[in-house]
Backbone of each chain as nested JSON, in Angstrom:
{
  "chains": [
    {"id": "A", "residues": [
      {"number": 1, "name": "UNK", "atoms": {"N": [38.307, -12.139, 52.065], "CA": [38.47, -10.794, 51.195], "C": [38.876, -10.816, 49.855]}},
      {"number": 2, "name": "UNK", "atoms": {"N": [38.284, -10.6, 49.374], "CA": [38.832, -10.185, 47.472], "C": [40.255, -9.744, 47.704]}},
      {"number": 3, "name": "UNK", "atoms": {"N": [41.128, -10.135, 47.022], "CA": [42.282, -9.407, 46.774], "C": [42.901, -8.736, 45.634]}},
      {"number": 4, "name": "UNK", "atoms": {"N": [42.923, -7.19, 45.562], "CA": [42.583, -6.333, 44.955], "C": [43.931, -5.799, 44.795]}},
      {"number": 5, "name": "UNK", "atoms": {"N": [44.543, -5.742, 43.486], "CA": [45.497, -4.682, 43.376], "C": [45.341, -3.283, 43.787]}},
      {"number": 6, "name": "UNK", "atoms": {"N": [46.435, -2.819, 44.598], "CA": [46.051, -1.261, 45.007], "C": [47.188, -0.382, 44.179]}},
      {"number": 7, "name": "UNK", "atoms": {"N": [46.678, 0.454, 44.029], "CA": [47.463, 2.074, 43.242], "C": [47.716, 3.24, 43.884]}},
      {"number": 8, "name": "UNK", "atoms": {"N": [48.762, 3.183, 44.15], "CA": [49.003, 4.687, 44.967], "C": [49.803, 5.132, 43.726]}},
      {"number": 9, "name": "UNK", "atoms": {"N": [49.082, 6.363, 43.593], "CA": [49.74, 7.676, 42.954], "C": [49.723, 9.325, 43.666]}},
      {"number": 10, "name": "UNK", "atoms": {"N": [50.829, 10.087, 43.302], "CA": [50.059, 10.944, 43.722], "C": [49.939, 12.286, 42.979]}},
      {"number": 11, "name": "UNK", "atoms": {"N": [49.085, 13.013, 42.633], "CA": [48.084, 13.778, 42.336], "C": [48.417, 15.404, 42.785]}},
      {"number": 12, "name": "UNK", "atoms": {"N": [48.472, 16.185, 41.789], "CA": [48.537, 17.514, 42.216], "C": [46.891, 18.115, 41.892]}},
      {"number": 13, "name": "UNK", "atoms": {"N": [46.251, 18.697, 43.194], "CA": [45.02, 19.412, 42.843], "C": [45.163, 20.677, 43.421]}},
      {"number": 14, "name": "UNK", "atoms": {"N": [45.023, 21.812, 42.9], "CA": [44.885, 22.961, 43.153], "C": [46.456, 23.362, 44.057]}},
      {"number": 15, "name": "UNK", "atoms": {"N": [47.097, 23.194, 43.67], "CA": [48.839, 23.511, 44.24], "C": [49.415, 22.569, 45.186]}},
      {"number": 16, "name": "UNK", "atoms": {"N": [48.161, 21.561, 45.724], "CA": [48.85, 20.61, 46.835], "C": [49.135, 18.995, 46.211]}},
      {"number": 17, "name": "UNK", "atoms": {"N": [49.935, 18.452, 46.932], "CA": [49.991, 17.123, 46.15], "C": [48.998, 16.351, 47.328]}},
      {"number": 18, "name": "UNK", "atoms": {"N": [48.208, 14.942, 46.875], "CA": [47.826, 14.117, 47.085], "C": [48.1, 13.056, 46.852]}},
      {"number": 19, "name": "UNK", "atoms": {"N": [48.549, 12.239, 47.716], "CA": [48.347, 10.492, 47.893], "C": [47.503, 10.189, 47.674]}},
      {"number": 20, "name": "UNK", "atoms": {"N": [46.585, 9.364, 46.563], "CA": [45.862, 8.636, 46.544], "C": [46.133, 6.686, 46.342]}},
      {"number": 21, "name": "UNK", "atoms": {"N": [45.167, 6.009, 46.997], "CA": [45.405, 4.454, 47.089], "C": [43.796, 4.333, 46.232]}},
      {"number": 22, "name": "UNK", "atoms": {"N": [43.682, 3.289, 46.009], "CA": [42.878, 2.454, 45.361], "C": [42.969, 2.03, 44.574]}},
      {"number": 23, "name": "UNK", "atoms": {"N": [41.672, 0.898, 44.322], "CA": [42.003, -0.484, 43.09], "C": [41.803, 0.299, 41.55]}},
      {"number": 24, "name": "UNK", "atoms": {"N": [41.13, 1.436, 41.505], "CA": [41.228, 1.884, 40.2], "C": [42.743, 2.177, 39.385]}},
      {"number": 25, "name": "UNK", "atoms": {"N": [42.651, 2.181, 38.054], "CA": [43.891, 2.577, 37.183], "C": [44.178, 3.859, 37.88]}},
      {"number": 26, "name": "UNK", "atoms": {"N": [45.393, 4.503, 37.93], "CA": [46.408, 5.544, 37.965], "C": [45.544, 6.565, 36.931]}},
      {"number": 27, "name": "UNK", "atoms": {"N": [45.432, 5.928, 35.434], "CA": [44.732, 7.245, 34.428], "C": [43.122, 7.573, 35.046]}},
      {"number": 28, "name": "UNK", "atoms": {"N": [42.237, 6.5, 35.621], "CA": [41.449, 6.71, 36.321], "C": [41.218, 7.875, 37.544]}},
      {"number": 29, "name": "UNK", "atoms": {"N": [42.476, 7.492, 38.225], "CA": [42.908, 8.416, 39.258], "C": [43.344, 9.535, 38.979]}},
      {"number": 30, "name": "UNK", "atoms": {"N": [44.268, 10.144, 38.197], "CA": [44.622, 11.156, 37.244], "C": [43.42, 12.238, 36.815]}},
      {"number": 31, "name": "UNK", "atoms": {"N": [42.274, 11.54, 36.277], "CA": [41.327, 12.14, 35.572], "C": [40.305, 12.605, 36.586]}},
      {"number": 32, "name": "UNK", "atoms": {"N": [40.368, 11.568, 37.942], "CA": [39.268, 12.237, 39.063], "C": [40.188, 13.153, 39.455]}},
      {"number": 33, "name": "UNK", "atoms": {"N": [41.164, 13.494, 39.777], "CA": [41.605, 14.869, 40.602], "C": [41.848, 15.756, 39.319]}},
      {"number": 34, "name": "UNK", "atoms": {"N": [41.93, 15.746, 37.796], "CA": [42.166, 16.567, 37.168], "C": [40.637, 17.429, 37.287]}},
      {"number": 35, "name": "UNK", "atoms": {"N": [39.45, 16.586, 37.184], "CA": [38.354, 17.021, 37.286], "C": [38.098, 17.903, 38.469]}},
      {"number": 36, "name": "UNK", "atoms": {"N": [38.404, 17.814, 39.569], "CA": [38.8, 18.571, 40.922], "C": [39.56, 19.404, 40.643]}},
      {"number": 37, "name": "UNK", "atoms": {"N": [40.632, 19.773, 40.299], "CA": [40.97, 20.87, 40.257], "C": [40.76, 21.924, 39.116]}},
      {"number": 38, "name": "UNK", "atoms": {"N": [39.986, 21.557, 38.096], "CA": [39.469, 21.87, 37.121], "C": [38.218, 22.9, 37.938]}},
      {"number": 39, "name": "UNK", "atoms": {"N": [37.149, 22.003, 38.488], "CA": [35.822, 22.589, 38.987], "C": [36.508, 23.565, 40.519]}},
      {"number": 40, "name": "UNK", "atoms": {"N": [37.871, 23.424, 41.152], "CA": [38.235, 24.197, 42.072], "C": [38.528, 25.677, 41.415]}},
      {"number": 41, "name": "UNK", "atoms": {"N": [38.998, 25.441, 40.249], "CA": [39.859, 26.783, 39.448], "C": [38.516, 27.021, 39.029]}},
      {"number": 42, "name": "UNK", "atoms": {"N": [37.443, 26.946, 38.599], "CA": [36.42, 27.262, 37.709], "C": [35.74, 28.149, 39.316]}},
      {"number": 43, "name": "UNK", "atoms": {"N": [35.444, 27.717, 40.393], "CA": [34.467, 28.364, 41.418], "C": [35.277, 29.653, 41.598]}},
      {"number": 44, "name": "UNK", "atoms": {"N": [36.843, 28.884, 42.305], "CA": [37.368, 30.395, 42.374], "C": [37.774, 31.383, 41.397]}},
      {"number": 45, "name": "UNK", "atoms": {"N": [37.498, 31.118, 40.501], "CA": [37.317, 32.591, 39.326], "C": [36.403, 33.058, 39.858]}},
      {"number": 46, "name": "UNK", "atoms": {"N": [35.152, 32.619, 39.833], "CA": [34.121, 33.061, 40.153], "C": [33.757, 33.87, 41.776]}},
      {"number": 47, "name": "UNK", "atoms": {"N": [34.993, 33.266, 42.769], "CA": [34.318, 33.802, 43.938], "C": [36.332, 33.987, 44.408]}},
      {"number": 48, "name": "UNK", "atoms": {"N": [36.718, 34.877, 44.087], "CA": [38.337, 35.121, 44.527], "C": [38.37, 35.339, 46.048]}},
      {"number": 49, "name": "UNK", "atoms": {"N": [37.613, 35.324, 46.601], "CA": [38.048, 35.941, 48.032], "C": [37.979, 34.302, 48.959]}},
      {"number": 50, "name": "UNK", "atoms": {"N": [37.301, 33.292, 48.266], "CA": [37.292, 32.237, 48.583], "C": [38.726, 31.589, 49.537]}},
      {"number": 51, "name": "UNK", "atoms": {"N": [38.59, 31.018, 50.692], "CA": [40.234, 30.638, 51.106], "C": [39.653, 28.954, 50.772]}},
      {"number": 52, "name": "UNK", "atoms": {"N": [41.037, 28.237, 50.614], "CA": [41.245, 27.103, 49.949], "C": [39.877, 25.77, 50.531]}},
      {"number": 53, "name": "UNK", "atoms": {"N": [40.078, 25.956, 52.143], "CA": [39.194, 24.881, 52.375], "C": [37.301, 25.247, 51.979]}},
      {"number": 54, "name": "UNK", "atoms": {"N": [36.966, 26.59, 52.409], "CA": [35.776, 26.956, 51.714], "C": [35.363, 26.769, 49.904]}},
      {"number": 55, "name": "UNK", "atoms": {"N": [36.465, 26.809, 49.552], "CA": [36.641, 26.668, 48.006], "C": [36.479, 24.728, 47.618]}},
      {"number": 56, "name": "UNK", "atoms": {"N": [36.605, 24.351, 48.723], "CA": [37.292, 23.021, 48.256], "C": [35.797, 22.415, 48.915]}},
      {"number": 57, "name": "UNK", "atoms": {"N": [34.999, 22.646, 49.617], "CA": [33.384, 22.259, 49.985], "C": [32.678, 22.87, 49.139]}},
      {"number": 58, "name": "UNK", "atoms": {"N": [32.541, 23.802, 48.51], "CA": [31.795, 24.316, 47.581], "C": [32.259, 23.751, 46.563]}},
      {"number": 59, "name": "UNK", "atoms": {"N": [33.25, 22.915, 45.898], "CA": [33.473, 22.227, 44.499], "C": [32.763, 20.756, 45.396]}},
      {"number": 60, "name": "UNK", "atoms": {"N": [33.028, 19.994, 46.464], "CA": [32.118, 19.455, 46.692], "C": [30.653, 18.855, 46.46]}},
      {"number": 61, "name": "UNK", "atoms": {"N": [30.136, 20.546, 47.118], "CA": [28.637, 20.725, 46.981], "C": [28.073, 20.393, 45.749]}},
      {"number": 62, "name": "UNK", "atoms": {"N": [28.821, 21.446, 44.328], "CA": [28.722, 21.423, 43.52], "C": [28.758, 19.938, 42.813]}},
      {"number": 63, "name": "UNK", "atoms": {"N": [29.433, 18.711, 42.739], "CA": [29.587, 17.888, 42.262], "C": [28.465, 17.013, 42.891]}},
      {"number": 64, "name": "UNK", "atoms": {"N": [28.094, 17.06, 44.223], "CA": [26.848, 15.984, 45.249], "C": [25.857, 16.532, 43.775]}},
      {"number": 65, "name": "UNK", "atoms": {"N": [25.788, 18.086, 43.762], "CA": [24.663, 18.061, 43.017], "C": [24.763, 17.605, 41.433]}},
      {"number": 66, "name": "UNK", "atoms": {"N": [25.615, 18.029, 40.907], "CA": [25.793, 16.922, 39.345], "C": [25.231, 15.423, 39.865]}},
      {"number": 67, "name": "UNK", "atoms": {"N": [25.76, 15.146, 40.427], "CA": [25.898, 13.719, 41.006], "C": [24.143, 13.201, 41.014]}},
      {"number": 68, "name": "UNK", "atoms": {"N": [23.43, 14.201, 41.905], "CA": [22.279, 13.849, 42.234], "C": [20.972, 14.204, 40.78]}},
      {"number": 69, "name": "UNK", "atoms": {"N": [21.365, 15.032, 39.971], "CA": [21.414, 15.158, 38.634], "C": [21.203, 13.553, 38.264]}},
      {"number": 70, "name": "UNK", "atoms": {"N": [22.061, 13.44, 37.491], "CA": [22.252, 12.269, 37.125], "C": [22.127, 11.059, 37.594]}},
      {"number": 71, "name": "UNK", "atoms": {"N": [21.679, 10.956, 38.785], "CA": [20.841, 10.11, 39.407], "C": [19.908, 9.8, 39.12]}},
      {"number": 72, "name": "UNK", "atoms": {"N": [18.426, 11.165, 39.214], "CA": [17.516, 11.281, 38.546], "C": [17.309, 10.86, 37.442]}},
      {"number": 73, "name": "UNK", "atoms": {"N": [18.357, 11.407, 36.501], "CA": [18.336, 11.15, 35.031], "C": [18.471, 9.314, 34.495]}},
      {"number": 74, "name": "UNK", "atoms": {"N": [19.077, 8.764, 35.474], "CA": [19.876, 7.71, 35.643], "C": [18.385, 6.798, 36.044]}},
      {"number": 75, "name": "UNK", "atoms": {"N": [17.826, 7.243, 37.201], "CA": [16.504, 6.405, 37.703], "C": [15.437, 6.447, 36.83]}},
      {"number": 76, "name": "UNK", "atoms": {"N": [15.62, 7.533, 36.028], "CA": [13.88, 7.962, 34.993], "C": [14.494, 7.154, 33.528]}},
      {"number": 77, "name": "UNK", "atoms": {"N": [15.715, 6.87, 33.598], "CA": [15.543, 5.744, 32.425], "C": [15.596, 4.495, 32.674]}},
      {"number": 78, "name": "UNK", "atoms": {"N": [16.067, 4.068, 33.849], "CA": [15.802, 2.554, 34.146], "C": [13.914, 2.461, 34.498]}},
      {"number": 79, "name": "UNK", "atoms": {"N": [13.648, 3.482, 34.784], "CA": [11.509, 3.127, 34.909], "C": [11.602, 3.082, 33.417]}},
      {"number": 80, "name": "UNK", "atoms": {"N": [11.952, 4.129, 32.578], "CA": [11.445, 4.488, 31.113], "C": [11.792, 2.76, 30.7]}},
      {"number": 81, "name": "UNK", "atoms": {"N": [12.797, 2.037, 30.725], "CA": [13.637, 0.561, 29.936], "C": [12.425, -0.164, 30.385]}},
      {"number": 82, "name": "UNK", "atoms": {"N": [12.242, -0.234, 32.176], "CA": [11.387, -1.338, 32.254], "C": [9.897, -1.255, 32.313]}},
      {"number": 83, "name": "UNK", "atoms": {"N": [9.29, 0.026, 31.821], "CA": [8.044, -0.211, 31.289], "C": [8.061, -0.499, 30.168]}},
      {"number": 84, "name": "UNK", "atoms": {"N": [9.163, -0.007, 29.462], "CA": [9.278, -0.878, 27.896], "C": [8.986, -2.41, 27.712]}},
      {"number": 85, "name": "UNK", "atoms": {"N": [9.312, -2.569, 28.646], "CA": [9.535, -4.533, 28.319], "C": [8.481, -4.972, 29.055]}},
      {"number": 86, "name": "UNK", "atoms": {"N": [7.602, -4.033, 30.262], "CA": [6.463, -4.189, 30.829], "C": [5.493, -4.441, 29.566]}},
      {"number": 87, "name": "UNK", "atoms": {"N": [5.242, -3.373, 28.834], "CA": [4.671, -3.044, 27.698], "C": [4.51, -4.078, 26.148]}},
      {"number": 88, "name": "UNK", "atoms": {"N": [6.094, -4.327, 26.078], "CA": [6.399, -5.615, 24.726], "C": [5.716, -6.664, 25.569]}},
      {"number": 89, "name": "UNK", "atoms": {"N": [5.744, -7.145, 27.019], "CA": [5.341, -8.307, 27.66], "C": [3.792, -8.48, 27.766]}},
      {"number": 90, "name": "UNK", "atoms": {"N": [2.908, -7.548, 27.509], "CA": [1.448, -7.114, 27.424], "C": [1.195, -7.639, 25.848]}},
      {"number": 91, "name": "UNK", "atoms": {"N": [2.156, -7.508, 24.877], "CA": [1.372, -7.5, 23.632], "C": [0.847, -9.213, 23.478]}}
    ]},
    {"id": "B", "residues": [
      {"number": 1, "name": "UNK", "atoms": {"N": [16.698, 36.536, 28.46], "CA": [17.058, 34.971, 29.148], "C": [16.025, 34.633, 30.042]}},
      {"number": 2, "name": "UNK", "atoms": {"N": [15.684, 33.308, 30.297], "CA": [14.93, 32.625, 31.202], "C": [14.858, 32.943, 32.433]}},
      {"number": 3, "name": "UNK", "atoms": {"N": [13.572, 33.905, 33.47], "CA": [13.766, 34.558, 34.387], "C": [13.523, 33.052, 35.518]}},
      {"number": 4, "name": "UNK", "atoms": {"N": [14.264, 32.743, 36.451], "CA": [14.437, 32.042, 37.344], "C": [14.321, 32.083, 38.863]}},
      {"number": 5, "name": "UNK", "atoms": {"N": [13.468, 31.733, 39.71], "CA": [13.466, 32.162, 40.978], "C": [14.296, 31.748, 41.694]}},
      {"number": 6, "name": "UNK", "atoms": {"N": [15.725, 32.398, 42.226], "CA": [16.676, 32.198, 43.089], "C": [16.532, 31.726, 44.676]}},
      {"number": 7, "name": "UNK", "atoms": {"N": [16.749, 30.787, 45.329], "CA": [16.9, 30.559, 46.659], "C": [18.044, 30.811, 47.158]}},
      {"number": 8, "name": "UNK", "atoms": {"N": [17.95, 31.441, 48.504], "CA": [19.393, 31.535, 48.907], "C": [19.367, 31.241, 50.288]}},
      {"number": 9, "name": "UNK", "atoms": {"N": [19.601, 29.931, 50.788], "CA": [19.757, 29.213, 52.388], "C": [20.957, 29.18, 52.54]}},
      {"number": 10, "name": "UNK", "atoms": {"N": [21.108, 28.955, 54.265], "CA": [22.635, 28.767, 54.614], "C": [22.384, 27.659, 55.013]}},
      {"number": 11, "name": "UNK", "atoms": {"N": [23.323, 26.96, 55.523], "CA": [23.644, 25.691, 55.202], "C": [24.768, 25.526, 56.461]}},
      {"number": 12, "name": "UNK", "atoms": {"N": [25.005, 24.379, 56.856], "CA": [26.151, 24.098, 57.751], "C": [26.903, 22.932, 57.327]}},
      {"number": 13, "name": "UNK", "atoms": {"N": [28.045, 22.785, 57.048], "CA": [28.465, 21.664, 56.787], "C": [30.054, 21.574, 57.224]}},
      {"number": 14, "name": "UNK", "atoms": {"N": [29.984, 20.914, 58.319], "CA": [31.454, 20.422, 59.169], "C": [31.59, 21.694, 59.249]}},
      {"number": 15, "name": "UNK", "atoms": {"N": [30.958, 22.292, 60.163], "CA": [30.509, 23.303, 61.125], "C": [31.223, 24.74, 60.906]}},
      {"number": 16, "name": "UNK", "atoms": {"N": [31.038, 24.668, 59.305], "CA": [30.872, 26.103, 59.181], "C": [29.748, 26.209, 58.168]}},
      {"number": 17, "name": "UNK", "atoms": {"N": [29.539, 27.575, 57.797], "CA": [28.043, 27.99, 57.474], "C": [28.414, 28.374, 56.515]}},
      {"number": 18, "name": "UNK", "atoms": {"N": [27.653, 27.953, 55.042], "CA": [27.99, 28.232, 53.8], "C": [26.346, 28.968, 53.203]}},
      {"number": 19, "name": "UNK", "atoms": {"N": [26.364, 30.36, 52.796], "CA": [25.24, 30.309, 51.911], "C": [25.205, 30.362, 50.529]}},
      {"number": 20, "name": "UNK", "atoms": {"N": [24.125, 29.235, 50.209], "CA": [24.163, 28.716, 49.09], "C": [23.003, 29.969, 48.107]}},
      {"number": 21, "name": "UNK", "atoms": {"N": [23.209, 30.031, 46.787], "CA": [22.167, 30.468, 45.912], "C": [22.105, 29.497, 44.651]}},
      {"number": 22, "name": "UNK", "atoms": {"N": [20.807, 29.338, 44.675], "CA": [20.947, 28.974, 43.178], "C": [19.357, 28.691, 43.056]}},
      {"number": 23, "name": "UNK", "atoms": {"N": [18.911, 27.707, 41.641], "CA": [17.534, 28.016, 40.977], "C": [16.825, 27.007, 41.715]}},
      {"number": 24, "name": "UNK", "atoms": {"N": [17.501, 26.161, 42.598], "CA": [17.242, 24.788, 43.09], "C": [16.319, 24.573, 44.49]}},
      {"number": 25, "name": "UNK", "atoms": {"N": [15.211, 23.913, 45.005], "CA": [14.576, 24.614, 45.848], "C": [15.418, 24.058, 47.369]}},
      {"number": 26, "name": "UNK", "atoms": {"N": [14.825, 24.562, 48.611], "CA": [15.689, 24.691, 49.857], "C": [15.961, 23.212, 50.104]}},
      {"number": 27, "name": "UNK", "atoms": {"N": [14.92, 22.508, 49.909], "CA": [14.934, 21.164, 50.268], "C": [16.502, 19.981, 49.334]}},
      {"number": 28, "name": "UNK", "atoms": {"N": [16.385, 20.662, 48.337], "CA": [17.696, 20.3, 47.205], "C": [18.762, 20.36, 48.057]}},
      {"number": 29, "name": "UNK", "atoms": {"N": [18.47, 21.954, 47.564], "CA": [20.078, 22.536, 48.412], "C": [20.475, 21.284, 49.873]}},
      {"number": 30, "name": "UNK", "atoms": {"N": [19.867, 21.808, 50.959], "CA": [19.803, 20.767, 51.848], "C": [20.32, 19.202, 51.987]}},
      {"number": 31, "name": "UNK", "atoms": {"N": [19.761, 18.64, 51.149], "CA": [20.075, 17.315, 51.262], "C": [21.404, 17.358, 50.456]}},
      {"number": 32, "name": "UNK", "atoms": {"N": [22.032, 18.178, 49.745], "CA": [23.088, 18.362, 49.068], "C": [24.489, 18.404, 50.002]}},
      {"number": 33, "name": "UNK", "atoms": {"N": [23.985, 19.553, 50.824], "CA": [24.978, 19.671, 51.788], "C": [24.894, 18.92, 53.056]}},
      {"number": 34, "name": "UNK", "atoms": {"N": [23.931, 18.09, 53.527], "CA": [23.933, 17.013, 54.12], "C": [24.986, 15.769, 53.529]}},
      {"number": 35, "name": "UNK", "atoms": {"N": [24.766, 15.391, 52.417], "CA": [25.423, 14.5, 52.35], "C": [27.281, 14.67, 52.017]}},
      {"number": 36, "name": "UNK", "atoms": {"N": [27.197, 15.786, 51.591], "CA": [28.507, 16.76, 51.608], "C": [29.081, 16.543, 53.037]}},
      {"number": 37, "name": "UNK", "atoms": {"N": [28.526, 17.064, 54.205], "CA": [28.677, 17.123, 55.506], "C": [28.983, 15.513, 55.749]}},
      {"number": 38, "name": "UNK", "atoms": {"N": [27.823, 14.691, 55.476], "CA": [28.319, 13.86, 55.654], "C": [29.37, 12.427, 55.416]}},
      {"number": 39, "name": "UNK", "atoms": {"N": [30.175, 12.852, 53.955], "CA": [31.136, 12.392, 53.605], "C": [32.204, 12.853, 53.983]}},
      {"number": 40, "name": "UNK", "atoms": {"N": [32.312, 14.242, 54.277], "CA": [33.141, 14.859, 55.068], "C": [33.864, 13.994, 55.951]}},
      {"number": 41, "name": "UNK", "atoms": {"N": [32.725, 14.0, 57.08], "CA": [32.689, 12.86, 58.936], "C": [33.315, 11.572, 58.497]}},
      {"number": 42, "name": "UNK", "atoms": {"N": [32.59, 11.072, 57.234], "CA": [33.33, 9.663, 57.125], "C": [34.606, 9.517, 56.917]}},
      {"number": 43, "name": "UNK", "atoms": {"N": [35.013, 10.275, 55.929], "CA": [36.561, 10.716, 55.656], "C": [37.526, 10.946, 56.526]}},
      {"number": 44, "name": "UNK", "atoms": {"N": [37.06, 11.692, 57.562], "CA": [37.92, 12.464, 58.902], "C": [37.667, 11.623, 59.903]}},
      {"number": 45, "name": "UNK", "atoms": {"N": [36.566, 10.394, 59.957], "CA": [36.82, 9.112, 60.969], "C": [38.231, 8.412, 60.502]}},
      {"number": 46, "name": "UNK", "atoms": {"N": [38.294, 8.131, 59.115], "CA": [39.822, 7.444, 58.555], "C": [40.849, 7.978, 58.681]}},
      {"number": 47, "name": "UNK", "atoms": {"N": [40.558, 9.145, 58.412], "CA": [42.026, 9.931, 58.67], "C": [41.755, 11.223, 59.491]}},
      {"number": 48, "name": "UNK", "atoms": {"N": [41.927, 10.81, 60.669], "CA": [41.553, 11.914, 61.767], "C": [42.729, 13.309, 61.749]}},
      {"number": 49, "name": "UNK", "atoms": {"N": [44.053, 12.84, 61.114], "CA": [45.026, 14.006, 61.167], "C": [44.587, 14.944, 60.347]}},
      {"number": 50, "name": "UNK", "atoms": {"N": [44.001, 14.612, 59.141], "CA": [43.687, 15.713, 58.098], "C": [43.426, 16.882, 58.533]}},
      {"number": 51, "name": "UNK", "atoms": {"N": [43.783, 18.047, 57.745], "CA": [43.063, 19.446, 57.943], "C": [42.058, 19.365, 57.063]}},
      {"number": 52, "name": "UNK", "atoms": {"N": [41.12, 20.499, 57.186], "CA": [39.901, 20.763, 56.749], "C": [39.787, 20.932, 55.13]}},
      {"number": 53, "name": "UNK", "atoms": {"N": [41.216, 21.75, 54.848], "CA": [41.223, 21.788, 53.321], "C": [41.23, 20.411, 52.426]}},
      {"number": 54, "name": "UNK", "atoms": {"N": [42.035, 19.63, 53.145], "CA": [42.766, 18.093, 52.504], "C": [41.503, 17.596, 52.596]}},
      {"number": 55, "name": "UNK", "atoms": {"N": [40.986, 17.486, 53.895], "CA": [39.537, 16.628, 53.919], "C": [38.858, 16.765, 52.669]}},
      {"number": 56, "name": "UNK", "atoms": {"N": [38.261, 18.071, 52.604], "CA": [37.404, 18.647, 51.426], "C": [37.621, 18.266, 50.144]}},
      {"number": 57, "name": "UNK", "atoms": {"N": [39.073, 18.273, 49.978], "CA": [39.412, 18.173, 48.238], "C": [39.242, 17.003, 48.117]}},
      {"number": 58, "name": "UNK", "atoms": {"N": [39.315, 15.509, 49.215], "CA": [39.46, 13.985, 49.252], "C": [37.939, 13.887, 48.955]}},
      {"number": 59, "name": "UNK", "atoms": {"N": [37.13, 14.497, 49.788], "CA": [35.416, 14.758, 49.968], "C": [35.213, 14.653, 48.347]}},
      {"number": 60, "name": "UNK", "atoms": {"N": [35.867, 15.905, 47.878], "CA": [35.519, 16.168, 46.31], "C": [36.05, 14.939, 45.361]}},
      {"number": 61, "name": "UNK", "atoms": {"N": [37.156, 14.257, 45.638], "CA": [37.755, 13.349, 44.906], "C": [36.54, 12.282, 44.964]}},
      {"number": 62, "name": "UNK", "atoms": {"N": [36.176, 11.741, 45.956], "CA": [35.616, 10.617, 46.081], "C": [34.374, 10.98, 45.705]}},
      {"number": 63, "name": "UNK", "atoms": {"N": [33.742, 12.197, 45.83], "CA": [32.502, 12.418, 44.941], "C": [32.409, 12.122, 43.134]}},
      {"number": 64, "name": "UNK", "atoms": {"N": [33.631, 13.258, 42.632], "CA": [33.841, 12.725, 41.196], "C": [33.994, 11.159, 40.925]}},
      {"number": 65, "name": "UNK", "atoms": {"N": [34.861, 10.441, 42.048], "CA": [34.805, 8.875, 41.408], "C": [33.207, 8.271, 41.376]}},
      {"number": 66, "name": "UNK", "atoms": {"N": [32.785, 8.624, 42.726], "CA": [31.492, 8.474, 42.46], "C": [30.365, 8.472, 41.258]}},
      {"number": 67, "name": "UNK", "atoms": {"N": [30.926, 9.615, 41.209], "CA": [29.984, 10.132, 39.518], "C": [30.46, 9.435, 38.665]}},
      {"number": 68, "name": "UNK", "atoms": {"N": [31.658, 9.768, 38.374], "CA": [32.139, 8.851, 36.952], "C": [31.991, 7.228, 37.005]}},
      {"number": 69, "name": "UNK", "atoms": {"N": [31.745, 6.898, 38.013], "CA": [30.658, 5.108, 38.075], "C": [29.328, 5.816, 37.602]}},
      {"number": 70, "name": "UNK", "atoms": {"N": [28.843, 6.434, 38.123], "CA": [27.513, 6.07, 37.805], "C": [27.29, 6.663, 36.315]}},
      {"number": 71, "name": "UNK", "atoms": {"N": [28.03, 7.596, 35.292], "CA": [28.021, 8.334, 33.96], "C": [28.121, 6.909, 33.555]}},
      {"number": 72, "name": "UNK", "atoms": {"N": [29.068, 5.861, 34.061], "CA": [29.504, 4.85, 32.759], "C": [27.8, 3.828, 32.975]}},
      {"number": 73, "name": "UNK", "atoms": {"N": [27.781, 3.436, 34.282], "CA": [26.505, 2.683, 34.523], "C": [25.242, 3.654, 33.27]}},
      {"number": 74, "name": "UNK", "atoms": {"N": [25.429, 4.985, 33.569], "CA": [24.393, 5.558, 32.468], "C": [24.609, 5.55, 31.465]}},
      {"number": 75, "name": "UNK", "atoms": {"N": [25.639, 5.295, 30.688], "CA": [25.939, 5.589, 29.17], "C": [25.645, 3.851, 28.354]}},
      {"number": 76, "name": "UNK", "atoms": {"N": [26.066, 2.914, 30.061], "CA": [26.142, 1.374, 29.709], "C": [24.507, 1.071, 29.19]}},
      {"number": 77, "name": "UNK", "atoms": {"N": [23.249, 1.766, 30.177], "CA": [22.216, 1.372, 30.151], "C": [21.326, 2.136, 28.914]}},
      {"number": 78, "name": "UNK", "atoms": {"N": [21.859, 3.252, 28.042], "CA": [21.599, 3.88, 27.304], "C": [21.835, 3.197, 25.989]}},
      {"number": 79, "name": "UNK", "atoms": {"N": [23.083, 2.605, 25.995], "CA": [23.427, 1.79, 24.675], "C": [22.574, 0.732, 24.892]}},
      {"number": 80, "name": "UNK", "atoms": {"N": [22.656, 0.223, 26.018], "CA": [21.736, -1.123, 26.135], "C": [20.203, -0.87, 25.425]}},
      {"number": 81, "name": "UNK", "atoms": {"N": [19.669, 0.09, 25.507], "CA": [18.084, 1.003, 25.554], "C": [18.192, 0.931, 23.76]}},
      {"number": 82, "name": "UNK", "atoms": {"N": [19.238, 1.666, 23.517], "CA": [19.255, 1.954, 22.054], "C": [19.529, 0.655, 21.174]}},
      {"number": 83, "name": "UNK", "atoms": {"N": [20.22, -0.633, 21.748], "CA": [20.408, -1.457, 21.216], "C": [19.106, -2.697, 20.869]}},
      {"number": 84, "name": "UNK", "atoms": {"N": [18.482, -2.591, 22.214], "CA": [17.29, -3.47, 22.156], "C": [16.261, -2.413, 21.21]}},
      {"number": 85, "name": "UNK", "atoms": {"N": [16.404, -1.406, 21.016], "CA": [15.347, -0.749, 20.243], "C": [15.614, -0.875, 18.707]}},
      {"number": 86, "name": "UNK", "atoms": {"N": [17.158, -0.822, 18.218], "CA": [17.485, -1.739, 16.994], "C": [17.147, -2.807, 16.849]}},
      {"number": 87, "name": "UNK", "atoms": {"N": [17.148, -3.358, 17.817], "CA": [16.613, -4.705, 17.604], "C": [15.26, -5.376, 17.507]}},
      {"number": 88, "name": "UNK", "atoms": {"N": [14.715, -4.386, 18.004], "CA": [13.091, -4.503, 17.99], "C": [12.965, -3.889, 16.254]}},
      {"number": 89, "name": "UNK", "atoms": {"N": [13.579, -3.112, 15.982], "CA": [13.324, -2.317, 14.782], "C": [13.491, -3.259, 13.348]}},
      {"number": 90, "name": "UNK", "atoms": {"N": [14.643, -3.937, 13.662], "CA": [15.208, -5.53, 12.476], "C": [13.825, -6.179, 12.545]}},
      {"number": 91, "name": "UNK", "atoms": {"N": [13.17, -6.746, 13.295], "CA": [12.509, -8.125, 13.434], "C": [11.452, -7.932, 12.518]}}
    ]}
  ]
}
């Protein structure tokens, strides 16, 4: 197995501390944590009665929705690129 | 403002019911919910002592990480596509 340097850092998300271990840089982990924190605060502002657990689940739902939209856009771009290549080779 | 049809459906995520309102189709909302549910179960299996709230936050962290990776890949593809166009126009 490939030996990779592991980073362990502690981040604060919505007032709770999380110890995150990964092969990514600390700055990447901090960026990810700050995006989750921002999104939780945004959803909480719109739904002030939600408890933290439901708020976190709805945050995850929100992010998966964004992910699928981006994935569709990515696949569309990939198809377009391959089509242009095919068209070029037809010339 | 553009009038869009809103869908309200109830989904089950990690044993809790959530009422989700959006302009997306029910099948899209169900797909999003099932991805979050799967991811929570996957993370929970690896960390059985986590409470639901922390589990949901770590699920969100995980998905944001995947989102950023996909976004980087998407931007790379877009740059490549634009570069190929520029190269073609130089011919």
